[in-house]
N, C-alpha and C positions, 0 to 999 in steps of 0.2 A: 677366624677373624671375621668381624662383621663388615658387611659390604659397605655401611656408611662410613666406617673408618677408613677404608681403602679409597673410597672416592673423595673423602676429606683431604688425604695425602695427596692424591693425584690432582686436585684443584689446586692446592697451595702450591705444588710444583709447577704446573702448567701456567698458573698465573703470573709466574716470574717471566715468562716469554712473551714478547710483544706481538701485537697482531698487526699493526700498521707502522711499519719502521720509519716512514717517510719523515715526521717530525713529532718530537716528544709529546706535544699536547694531543696528537692524533691517537695515540695507542695508550696513553695513561689510565683512561677512564674504563675502556673494556677490561684491561688487566687487572684494575681495582675491584670491579664486579666480580670478577671469577675468584680473586683472593678474599673477598668478604664472604662469598658464597662457601668457599672452602672452610673458612673459620667458623661460620654458622654452623656447617655440617659438624665440626668438631667438637661444639658445645652440645650436641643432641646424642653423643654416644658417652659409654662408660669412662670415667676419668682414670687414665693409666698413670698419671703423674700431675703434680702440681707445683706452682711456682713457690720457692722457699720464702718464708717471711722476711728476710733481709732483702731478696729481690723486689718483693712487693713493696716494702719500705722505700727502696731508692726509686722504684719507678714512680711512687706516689709523690714524693718529694720532688722529682723531676717534673711532674705534672703540675705541681702548684707553682714552681719557678717559671715554667712556661707560660701558665695562665697569667700570672703576675706581669711577666715581661710583654706579653701580648696586649694586657690591658693598658699599659703605660707606653706603648709603642706609638710611633708616628701615625699609623692607620690601624687602629685595633680591629675593626671587623674584617677588612680585607687580610689581615695577618693571621688572626686566629682562624678564620675558615679555610685559608690556604691561598697562595698565589701561584700562577703559572712561572715556570713549566713544571715544577716539582708538587706544587700543592701541599707542602708539608705542613698543613693546619690540623685543626681537630678532626676532620674527616679521616685524612690520610694517616695521620699519627695513630688513630683508632684501629686502622686496619693493621698498622705495624705491630700495636700492642695485642691484637686479636691473633695475629700469625704467632707471636711468641707463646701466648697462652696456649694456643692449639699444639706448638711444638711439644710443650711439656704435657699436654692432655693426651696427645696421641702417640708420643714416642717416649713417655716417661719410664721410670723403672719397672712399673708394671705392665709394659706395652703387650698387646695381644701377640701371639705367635704368628709369625710372618710379617709383621708390620714393617720391621727394617728391610726386609727383602723388597717388600712392595715399594718403599720409599727408594731404594736403589734402582730398582726397574725403572720407575718413572724418571728419576734423574737421568738415567741412561737414555730414555726415549727423548727427553728434552735436549740432552747434549748432542745427541745424533741430529735432531732438526737443526740446532744452531749451528753445529760443526759442518753439515753440508753446506749451508748458506755461506758460513764464513770461508770455507775452501773456495767456493766459487767466487766470491769477491776478492780474494787473494789473488786468483788469475785474471782479475780485470772484468769480470762478468758481473752484472747487476740485475738478477731475475727479480729483485723487488726495489720498487722505486725508492730513491733516497736522494736527498738534497745536501749531503754532506761529503767532503773529499775524503772521509775515513769511515765508510759505513760500518755499522756494528751489528751485522747479521740480524738475528730477530729481535735484538736488544735495541737496535737504532742509534747506538752510540758506542764507538769502538772502546773506550774506557769502561763503560758499563759492561760490554761484552768481555773484556779481559778479567774484570773483577768477578763476574758471574761464573766464569770459566775456572778461576782459581777456587771459588767456594764449591762448586760441584766435583772438581777433580780430587779433592781430598777423599771423600768417601768412596768415589768410584775407583781410582787409582789403587787406594789401600786395599779394598776388597779384591780387586782384580789380581793384585801381586799376591795376596795370602791365600785366597780362595779360588778365584776363577770365575767362570761364568761367561758364556759368549756375549750375552747381552751387556753384561757389565764392563766386559773388557772392551767391547766396541764402544760403550759410552764413555769411558776413561780415554781412549785414543781419540774420540771426537771432541772431548774437552781440551785435550792437548792440543789438537789442530786449532781449535778456536783461540786458545791462549796465544799460540804462535801467530795466528793470523790478525789479532787484535792490535799487535805492535804497541801494546800498553806497557810503558817501563814500570809503572808502579804495580801493574799485575805480575810482571816477570819477578820483581823484587818479592812480592807475595809468595810466588811460586817457589822460590829459593827457601824461604822461611818454612813453607809448607812441607817441602822435601825435608828439610833439616829435622822437622818435628817428627815426620813418619819414620825417618832413619833412626832417631833417638829412641823411638818407641817400638821399632822393628823387632820381632823375635829372632831374626836370623841375619847373619852375614851377607847372604844371598840376597835377600830383599833389599838390603842398604845398597848392594851393588846395582841391583836393578834401578832402584831410585836414582842413583847418581847417572846411570846410563840413559834413563829417561829425561833427566833434567839436560843433560848434554844434547841429546835429541831436539828437545824443544828449543834449546838454544840455537842449534845449527839450522833447524827449520826457519826460526825467526830470521836469522841472518841469510838464508838462501832465498827468502822473497824480497824483491827489490824495495818495495813500499814500506815494509816493516824494517828491513835493514837499515835504510838511511834514517828512519826515526829511531830506532834503538841507539845507533851510533851517533845520532845528534848532527848528522851532516846534511839534512833538509833544513830549509828556513823554517818550516813550521815546528820541527822538533826544537830547534834553537829559541824560537820565540816562546814555546810552552815552557821550557826551563826557566827562561827569564821572567815570564810572565807569572809562574808561580812563585818564584823568590820574592818578586816585588809585591805580589798580592799578599803574601804572608806578613811581609814587613808592614804593609799598610794596614792589615788587619789587625796586628799588634797595637798600631796607632789608635785604630778604631776602638779597640777593648781598653786602651788606657783612657780614653774619654768615656766609656760605657762599661766599668768594670762589674757592676753590681748585677744588673739584668739585661747586658747586652742591647741589641736593638730589636729584640723579639723575633718570633719565627716569621720568616720570610721577609724581614727587613733589611737583609744585608745589600740587596740589589739596589735599593735606594740610599743606604747610609754610607756604603763604600766609595762612591763617586768622590765624595769631598776630600778623601784621602789619596786620590790618585795623583801621583807626582807628574811633572811633565815627561820625565823618562818613561813612566807608564804609559801615558798617552802617545809618545813617539815611538815605542818599541812594541806595545800591543794594541793600544787604540781602543775607541769605543764600540766597536762593531757589534761585538758580542758581550754585553755587560754580565759580568760574573754574578751569579745570585747565591755564590758560596765560596768560601776561601780555598776550597780543594784540600781539605784536610778535616776529617771527621771531628778531631779535638777542638780546633778553632772554631768549626762550624757550630759546635754546640756551645761555645764560648759566646759566639757572636749572637746566637738565638737567645740565650737566657743567662749571660754573664759567666764569669769564672766558676760560680757555684755550680751551674749546669755541666760545666765541663767536667768538674771534679766528680760529680754525681755519674756521668757517663763513663769516666775512666774507672771509677769503683765499680761499676756494673759490669763493665768489660772484664775487670780482674776478677770478679766474683765468678762470671761465666767461665772464664778459662780454668780457674781453681777448682770449681765443681766439676768442670768437665774432665779435667786430668785425674780427679778422685773416680769419677765414673769409668774411666778406661781401666782402672785397677780393679773393679769389681764386676766387670763383665766375664761371661764365661768365655773360654778361649775359642778361636774360630771366627766365624763371619760375624757375630754379634760384637765382639771385641774390636775386630777390624774396622767395623762401620762405625763405632762409636770415637775410636781414634782417627778415623778419617773426618768425621764430622768437626773434631776439635781442631784438626789441621787445616781444613778447609776454612773454617771460621777465622783462624788465626792469620792464615794467608790472606784472606779478604780484609780483615782489619789492617794488615800492613798495607795492602792496596789501596784502602781508602785514606790514608795518610797524604795520598797524592792525588785524590778523587772526592767525589761527593756521594752522599746517599742520594737513592732514587726509588721509585716504585718498581723499578726492574729488578733490583738486587736487594734491597733492604728486607722485604718480607720473607724471603727464602732463607736470608741469613738470620732473621728472628726466629725462623722454625728451628733451624740448626741450634741457636742459642737456647730456646726453650727446651729442647731435648736435652741439651747439656745441663742446664742449670735444675732439670726438674728433681723434686724430691718425691718420695713415695706417696702414692694416693692416701687419702684421708681414710678414717675409720671404716670398717666394714660396712656399717649402716650406710655410710654416705656413698660409699662405692656402689652398693646395691641400689641406690636410688632414693633411700629414705633420707632424704636431705632436711637440714633445719629450715624453718620456715624463711628465715632471712636469705639463706643461701639459695633456696629455690627461687625466691622472688629476684635475687640478683641475676640468676641465670636465665631467667625469663626475660628480664630487661635487656641482658646482653644479646640474647637471641633475637629479640624485637629490633634493637638498635642495629645489629648486623643486618637484618632483614631490610631495614630502611636504608642502610648504605647500599645494599645491592641496587635497589630502586634508584637512589641517587646518582650512583655511578652508571648505571645502565642509561638513564636520561642524559648524563653527561656525555656519554658516548655518542647517542643520537645526536646530540647538539652539534657535533662536529660536522654532520651533513649540510645543514643550512649555513653553518658558519663558513664551510669552504665554497658553497654555492654563492653566498652572499660576496665573498671577494672576487669571484669570478664575474658575478653580475656587475658589480662595481666597475671592475676594470674594462668592462664593455660598454659601460655607460647606462647601463640599465639601473638607475639609481633608486626607482620605485620597488623593483623586485628584489635588489640588494637590501634595502631597508626592512622588507618583509622578512627576508631570510635572517637578518641579524636579529630582529625581534623574536623570530622563532627560536633562535639558539639561546637568546637570553632567557625566554621563557622555560626553556628546558634545563637551564643551569641558573636558576634565580639566586643563587648564593655566591656565583662567581662573576666576577666584573671583567673577565676576560673577553666575553663576546663584545662588550661595550668598547674595549680598548682595542680590539681587533679591527671593529669597524671603524672607530675614528683614526687609527692608523692608515688603514686601506684608502679612506677619503683625503687624509692629509699627504699621502704618498702621491695620490692622483692631483691634488691641487699644487703640489710641489713641482710637478711635472708640467705645469702649465695649463692644467684642465680645471679652469676657474669654477666651472659649473659644479664640480665636486664639493666646493667649500660650503655651499648652503646645506645640503643633506649631512655633512660632517659636523656642522655646528653643535646639533644636539648631542651627537656620540662623544664628541671631544669633552664637552660639559661633564657627561658621565665618568669619562675616563679621569678628568681632573678631580671630580669630586671622590672617586675611589683611590686614585694615586697622586695625591698632590705633590709628593716629593719624587716623582718618577721622572727622570729626565726625557724619557720618550714621550710622556704624556705633554710634558712641557713644551717640547719641540712640536708636537701635534697641534696642540692649542694655538702656538704661536703661527704655525704655517696656516691653518685656518683663518685665524684673524687677520694676519697678512693679506690673505687672498680676497677676504671681504672687505678690505679697506680700513680695517681697524689697526693701524700702525702702532698707535700708541699702547694698545693693549698687548699687541704681539712683541712690543720691546720690552713690556713689563715681564711677560712669561720667559723670555729669554734672559733677562736680567736675574730672574729667580734661578733659571737653570745654570746660569754662570755661578751664582754664589754656591750651588749644590756642587757643581764640577768645574772649577775655574780654568781646567786645562783641557776641556773636551773641544778637539779642534771642529767637529761637526757642529756644535753650539756656536763657535767663534765664526764659522762661515754664515751661518743663519744670521748673526747679529750684524756680521758684515754686510750682508745683503739687505738687511732692513736699513743701515745706516746708508748704503748707496742708493736705494730708493729715495730716501729723503735727501740726496745730494751731499750728503756729508762725506765728501770723498777722502778726506784726510783721515777722519776716524776709521772709515770703511776699510781704508788701505792697511791701517794698523791691526786690524781684526783679520785681515787676509793674510798679511804677512806672518802673524803669530801663528794662525792655523798651518801656513805652508811650512813654518819651522817644525811645528808637532808633527805633521803628517805630510812630508814632502811628496808622497806619491798621489795625493788628492787632487785630481784637475781642477775641482770646484774652487778650491783656494786660489790657484793660479790664475783661473778664469776671471775670478772676482778682483784679484788683485790688478790684473789688467785693466779690467773696467775702472777701478779707483785711479790708477795711474793716468788713463786717458781723460778722467774728469779733472785731474790736477793739471792736465796739459803735459805730462811726462811721457812724450810719444816713445822714446827709446826703451824706456823701461816697461812700457806697455806691450811694445813689440816682443820684449824679452819674455814677458810673463805669457802673453799669449802663445808664444812658440812653446814654451815649457808646458802649458796646458794641452796643446794639441799633441806634443809628444807623448802625454800620459793618457791620450785618448779623449780629452775633453774640448 
């Protein structure tokens, strides 16, 4: 087997594992650079398989729909290029597509001898790395910095961790059970540990489906018994860990909120699709469009702290990005992949190759089920695309093409694809480097070194000129300082807020940042106008209502301010800012007893 083929497979597997798990934005770009490099390398080796024409047609139609949806969206440039935190615009979607092509090209019907084993070994290595960190986190240790209550090992997110574990568990477990091999068995055990440690209920449902498919296609009763036993062990391990037990059983407040939040979000997404059935709201447009549909119950039970940028269901996500037509195309492509994958399992020689292909099919099916409750991301989607490419692949083209004597148009297309992926490696590498000055700028701003902060923010923007996230990050940093009473931050924040609002005019955060900076610089009318726009976009947002109330309070409109604060306190009774503002409004109206009661409530809540 060619060395380049081996390293292409290695990069595509390792690229699915995050390097900096502290926050999604920090590790997405190095990961994408590695994945793009792996896909690029795959284009330089002999073709072992290719995507069938029907799959190419479905992908081409999906691309046309997404492009049209992006062009007519609220913010075409930002949405087509990709928005934080997942950046699923043309650059990232190109990597997903390249991973799909690479899977077919490297692991198709004519795959080189040993390529499947090489894939399994790298999957096992990655599973061991993820599994060790997951096990340590399950015991309460945090070897890697994480700013979330549910760390996700090297994936940075617990739901991503669970979905990734189901995906790789398919081939590793099936080959371990049918063929063996110390490294592969160890990798399968590590993937199972990761699955249990993730506490992801969607991933556990996916694991049940995975086990069912492997049992159905198992060649013997003994393997079916082992699969059932393994599933029971994973379930017991999940229940044995306190953090995952409370989540799986729904006894923790966060678990209950997640179930309620998902259900409400799905209902509200259906309402959004009722208003935008043809083309949805464009790629990346969900985060700005869905707030309008948030009910008072959603704001009360979920709140605006972590605004969703996906409905947490891959079918609804496709519909939101490109309308009902794109959702149908996505379902059709998934069905084609599963159908061709099943056929591929029947044509493999018995032994390791058949076990691996069955495992790929099972892992991908389990992953698809897990994503009915989660979202796509650069941490899991490219590896799933590699699996899908291998299952979809048709036999390579004519002998002349396989030998390298391509038609001129095909040769030109491959050169263009190689050049494009090479450019993406550079783009993503620069994007990764931009995180250094971006984080440095936040720290400098927090310490009052505004000139240094501006210099760092400018460098981050220069390294990532297509992305407006550096401007939005700078604007939010200055607005946060201004809201904390550091008025000197408002001046340098003005320029960044202008850039943020220009890029994301319908973003609630951008409007709040702009309102904060305007209020701090004495432009109360401009601040009120921005908050009025935010209220139209998300009428029940308690944070916006608090800011509107503070604006009214500064203008001594005590009755109006009291109404805003009272509504905010009803929607978010645990927010001390709402009660503190209500106390100030009551004092302004001379309602001493009510003011004391509200102030006492704010103090009890830590405000």
